[in-house]
C-alpha positions in Angstrom: 20.5 5.1 21.6 17.3 5.7 23.4 14.2 3.5 23.0 13.2 6.0 20.3 12.2 5.3 16.7 12.0 8.1 14.2 9.7 7.2 11.1 10.6 9.0 7.9 9.5 8.6 4.2 5.8 9.3 4.6 3.5 12.4 4.2 2.7 12.0 7.9 -0.2 10.9 10.2 -3.0 10.6 10.5 -3.0 8.7 7.3 -4.6 10.3 4.3 -2.4 9.1 1.4 -1.2 5.6 1.1 0.0 2.3 2.7 3.1 3.6 4.4 1.1 6.3 6.1 -1.4 3.9 7.3 1.4 1.7 8.6 2.9 4.6 10.4 -0.5 5.5 11.8 -0.7 2.1 13.3 2.9 1.5 14.3 3.8 4.8 16.0 1.0 4.6 18.6 1.7 0.8 19.1 5.3 1.8 19.9 4.3 4.4 22.6 1.9 1.8 24.2 5.0 -0.6 24.5 7.3 1.9 26.2 9.0 3.4 23.2 9.2 7.0 22.0 7.9 7.4 18.5 8.4 10.3 16.1 6.8 10.7 12.8 7.9 13.3 10.2 4.9 14.9 8.4 5.0 16.8 5.1 3.0 20.2 5.2 2.6 22.5 2.2 3.6 26.1 2.8 6.6 28.2 4.1 7.6 28.1 7.6 10.0 26.8 10.3 9.8 23.2 11.4 7.4 22.8 14.3 6.1 19.8 16.4 2.9 18.7 18.0 1.5 15.4 19.7 -0.9 12.9 18.4 -1.9 9.9 20.5 1.3 10.1 22.4 3.3 10.3 19.2 5.7 13.2 18.5 4.9 14.7 15.0 7.5 16.8 13.3 5.9 19.2 10.8 8.2 19.9 7.8 7.0 22.7 5.5 7.8 22.8 1.8 6.3 25.1 -0.8 5.0 22.5 -3.2 4.1 19.0 -4.1 6.4 18.2 -7.0 9.2 15.5 -7.1 11.7 18.3 -6.4 9.9 19.4 -3.3 9.6 15.7 -2.2 13.3 15.5 -2.4 13.7 18.7 -0.4 11.2 17.4 2.2 13.1 14.1 2.7 16.4 16.0 3.0 15.0 18.3 5.7 13.6 15.3 7.5 17.0 13.5 7.4 18.8 16.7 8.6 16.5 17.0 11.6 16.5 13.3 12.4 20.3 13.3 12.6 20.1 15.3 15.9 17.5 13.0 17.4 19.7 10.0 18.5 16.9 7.7 17.4 16.8 4.5 15.6 15.7 5.4 12.0 12.9 3.6 10.2 12.9 4.9 6.6 9.8 3.8 4.6 10.8 3.6 0.9 14.0 4.1 -1.0 13.1 6.9 -3.5 15.7 9.1 -2.0 18.0 6.4 -0.7 21.0 8.5 -1.4 20.1 10.7 1.6 20.8 7.8 4.1 24.5 8.5 3.6 23.9 11.2 6.3 22.7 8.6 8.8 25.7 6.4 7.9 28.1 9.2 8.8 26.2 10.2 11.9 26.4 6.5 13.2 22.6 6.2 13.5 21.1 2.7 12.9 19.0 2.8 9.7 16.3 0.4 8.8 14.9 0.8 5.3 11.6 -0.7 4.3 12.3 -1.3 0.6 8.7 -1.4 -0.6 8.2 -2.8 -4.1 10.2 -2.6 -7.4 9.4 0.9 -8.1 11.8 1.0 -11.1 9.9 -1.7 -12.8 6.6 0.3 -13.1 5.4 1.1 -16.6 4.1 4.4 -15.7 7.6 6.0 -15.1 9.7 7.4 -18.1 13.2 5.9 -18.3 15.0 8.8 -16.6 12.7 8.3 -13.5 13.2 4.5 -13.7 16.9 5.0 -13.6 16.6 7.3 -10.5 14.6 4.6 -8.7 17.0 1.9 -9.8 20.1 3.7 -8.6 18.5 4.8 -5.4 17.4 1.2 -4.8 21.0 0.1 -5.0 22.3 3.0 -2.9 19.7 2.3 -0.2 20.6 -1.4 0.0 24.2 -0.4 0.5 23.7 2.4 3.1 20.9 0.9 5.3 22.1 -1.2 8.2 19.2 -3.4 7.8 16.5 -3.9 5.2 12.8 -4.8 5.5 11.0 -6.7 2.7 7.3 -7.1 2.7 7.2 -10.1 0.5 9.4 -13.2 0.0 10.0 -12.1 -3.6 11.2 -8.7 -2.6 13.5 -10.4 0.0 14.8 -12.7 -2.8 15.4 -9.7 -5.1 17.2 -7.7 -2.4 19.4 -10.8 -1.7 20.9 -10.1 -5.2 22.1 -6.8 -4.0 23.3 -7.4 -0.3 23.7 -10.4 2.0 20.5 -12.2 3.1 21.7 -11.6 6.7 20.8 -7.9 6.2 17.2 -8.6 5.1 14.2 -9.3 7.5 10.8 -10.2 5.8 7.7 -8.6 7.5 4.4 -8.3 5.5 2.0 -5.5 5.5 -1.2 -5.4 7.7 -4.8 -4.3 7.5 -7.9 -4.0 9.6 -10.2 -6.9 10.2 -13.5 -5.7 8.8 -16.8 -7.2 10.1 -20.2 -6.2 8.8 -21.6 -5.2 12.2 -18.9 -2.5 12.4 -20.1 -0.7 9.3 -23.1 1.6 9.8 -26.2 1.3 7.6 -25.5 4.7 6.0 -22.6 3.1 4.2 -25.0 0.7 2.4 -27.1 3.7 1.4 -24.0 5.5 0.0 -23.1 2.5 -2.1 -26.5 2.3 -3.6 -26.2 6.0 -4.3 -23.4 5.1 -6.7 -25.9 3.2 -8.9 -25.3 -0.4 -7.8 -27.0 -2.9 -5.7 -25.5 -4.6 -2.6 -23.7 -7.9 -3.5 -24.3 -7.3 -7.3 -21.2 -5.4 -8.3 -17.4 -5.8 -8.6 -14.9 -3.3 -7.4 -11.5 -2.1 -8.5 -9.5 0.2 -6.1 -6.3 1.4 -7.8 -4.4 4.2 -9.4 -5.4 4.2 -13.1 -1.9 3.4 -14.4 -0.8 0.8 -16.9 0.8 -1.7 -14.5 -2.5 -2.0 -12.5 -4.2 -3.6 -15.5 -7.2 -1.2 -15.3 -7.8 -1.3 -19.1 -7.6 -5.1 -19.2 -10.1 -5.3 -16.3 -12.6 -2.9 -17.8 -12.3 -4.5 -21.2 -12.8 -8.0 -19.7 -16.0 -6.8 -17.8 -17.3 -5.2 -21.0 -17.1 -8.2 -23.3 -20.7 -9.0 -22.6 -23.7 -7.8 -20.7 -23.3 -9.1 -17.0 -26.5 -8.0 -15.3 -24.2 -6.4 -12.6 -21.9 -3.4 -12.4 -18.2 -2.7 -12.2 -17.2 0.2 -9.9 -13.7 1.5 -10.8 -12.4 3.8 -8.1 -9.6 6.3 -8.9 -8.7 9.7 -10.1 -9.4 9.8 -14.0 -8.8 12.5 -16.4 -10.7 11.3 -19.5 -10.1 14.5 -21.4 -6.4 14.8 -21.2 -4.8 11.3 -20.3 -4.6 9.0 -23.3 -4.6 5.8 -21.1 -7.7 7.1 -19.3 -9.4 7.9 -22.6 -8.7 4.3 -23.7 -10.3 2.9 -20.6 -13.3 5.0 -21.0 -13.7 4.1 -24.7 -13.7 0.3 -24.0 -16.1 0.6 -21.0 -19.6 -0.7 -21.4 -22.7 1.0 -19.8 -22.3 -1.4 -16.8 -18.9 0.1 -15.8 -19.1 3.1 -13.6 -16.4 5.6 -12.5 -17.3 7.2 -9.3 -14.0 8.8 -8.9 -11.5 8.5 -5.9 -13.0 7.6 -2.6 -10.8 8.0 0.4 -13.1 7.6 3.5 -11.7 4.4 5.1 -15.1 3.0 6.2 -16.8 3.5 2.9 -14.1 1.7 1.0 -14.2 -1.1 3.4 -18.0 -1.4 2.9 -17.5 -1.3 -1.0 -15.3 -4.3 -0.6 -17.5 -6.1 1.8 -20.8 -5.9 -0.2 -19.1 -6.6 -3.6 -19.3 -9.8 -5.5 -15.5 -9.6 -5.7 -12.6 -7.3 -5.6 -10.5 -7.3 -8.8 -6.9 -6.6 -8.3 -4.7 -6.0 -11.4 -1.5 -5.0 -9.9 1.5 -6.6 -11.8 4.4 -5.0 -9.9 5.1 -4.8 -6.2 5.3 -6.7 -3.0 2.5 -7.1 -0.5 0.1 -4.6 -1.9 -1.9 -2.9 0.8 -5.2 -2.8 -1.3 -5.0 -6.6 -1.7 -4.4 -7.2 2.0 -7.2 -4.9 2.9 -9.5 -6.9 0.7 -8.5 -10.0 2.5 -9.3 -8.2 5.7 -12.8 -7.4 4.4 -13.3 -11.0 3.5 -13.7 -10.4 -0.1 -13.7 -12.9 -3.0 -10.8 -11.8 -5.2 -9.8 -12.1 -8.8 -6.1 -11.1 -9.1 -3.6 -10.8 -11.7 -1.5 -13.9 -12.0 1.9 -13.3 -10.6 4.1 -14.3 -7.7 3.3 -11.3 -5.7 -0.4 -11.7 -5.7 -0.4 -15.6 -5.4 1.7 -15.4 -2.3 -0.5 -12.8 -0.5 -3.7 -14.8 -1.3 -2.0 -18.1 -0.5 -2.9 -19.4 -4.0 -6.6 -19.6 -3.0 -8.3 -17.0 -5.2 -9.1 -16.7 -8.9 -6.2 -15.4 -11.3 -6.1 -14.0 -14.7 -3.4 -13.2 -17.2 -5.4 -12.1 -20.3 -8.6 -10.1 -21.0 -10.3 -13.3 -22.1 -9.3 -15.1 -18.9 -10.4 -12.2 -16.6 -13.8 -12.2 -18.4 -14.3 -15.9 -17.7 -13.5 -15.4 -14.0 -15.8 -12.5 -13.7 -18.7 -14.6 -15.2 -17.9 -17.5 -13.0 -18.3 -15.5 -9.9 -21.6 -14.1 -11.1 -23.0 -17.6 -11.8 -21.6 -19.5 -8.8 -22.8 -18.1 -5.4 -21.2 -21.2 -3.6 -17.8 -20.4 -5.0 -18.1 -16.8 -4.0 -18.8 -17.8 -0.4 -16.0 -20.3 -0.5 -13.4 -17.7 -1.7 -14.8 -15.2 1.0 -14.1 -17.8 3.7 -10.7 -18.5 2.4 -9.9 -14.8 2.1 -10.7 -14.2 5.9 -8.6 -17.2 6.9 -5.7 -16.1 4.8 -5.9 -12.6 6.3 -6.1 -13.9 10.0 -3.1 -16.2 9.4 -0.7 -13.6 8.1 -1.8 -10.0 7.7 -3.5 -8.6 11.0 -2.0 -5.5 12.4 -1.6 -7.4 15.7 0.8 -9.8 14.0 2.6 -7.3 11.7 3.3 -4.7 14.5 4.4 -7.3 16.9 6.9 -8.5 14.3 8.3 -5.0 14.0 8.5 -4.6 17.7 10.6 -7.8 18.2 12.8 -6.7 15.3 13.6 -3.3 17.0 13.9 -4.8 20.4 16.6 -7.2 18.8 18.3 -4.1 17.2 18.3 -2.5 20.6 19.7 -5.5 22.4 22.4 -5.9 19.9 23.4 -2.3 20.4 23.8 -2.5 24.2 
């Protein structure tokens, strides 16, 4: 084995999709700076032969598939695996949705580390055949991977019911440390153009699916007139999706739906200048959006579950019902001192456990240990 890590399971870098892509965008250049060779597989829509290019010293392998459906995702993952088998690299697979493909690495003798992400098969948004698919691939990935990464103690505990604890390493997710001076004034103007005043709105940033509690949050905010606004970011289809219609119908005039916003600095500014970030995720491990809110020093109202409480060190406000969420919202509107206290705790929690510097160093130590064991 060379000092070479191939990262699979993402749409590629630079990141423009989700948490795993953001992790790869940070980790791959970090590897290069520390004397490793890094390869990231990138999904490209179209027809063509696999080609490659370089980005920040990282080798990018561009794999072309003709569409973006689940079938094409499986094809993309298969083509990545087939190519990576020839690389002689340590494999870092981000996610287990096509865990069965790791059988190829097992037969080729390549060391495979799988970041097991969250409990995908528990998400309400999936129909039961998809849940069965994820459930089976989780089991298969646990068995086929040489080592497993869990991003949360509860995920590690769950995985230990599948395989030996010796096979599991716990490394959390990271985020950028956001400071106000790093955000340009134009971001403030953009926020105000959405119809809100700085420091007088709440923000939700999540896919509008059932397990993210968007309906409950909107219903809670809409129980009474607040004198502030709720910004709900995400891609909604109010005409054709029943759950989205339900959210729209319960929303008061103080709830705004600006759509999905992907520009990183703007999303950071939206967190920074809000009264609080409201996090409704009920399933998963260390959720990137929650960690990024800690990095922004946001006051946080989170759904009350073991995942969110661990990430926030039991220091934020938590809700389990619509009425409970409504009370917490009003509490933060009325109590400026509490808002400042939570912001301070948020930043301290972030610096203690979720900086990229800490997370990437832990991954590097992990792979150096794998390399040493293979010598």
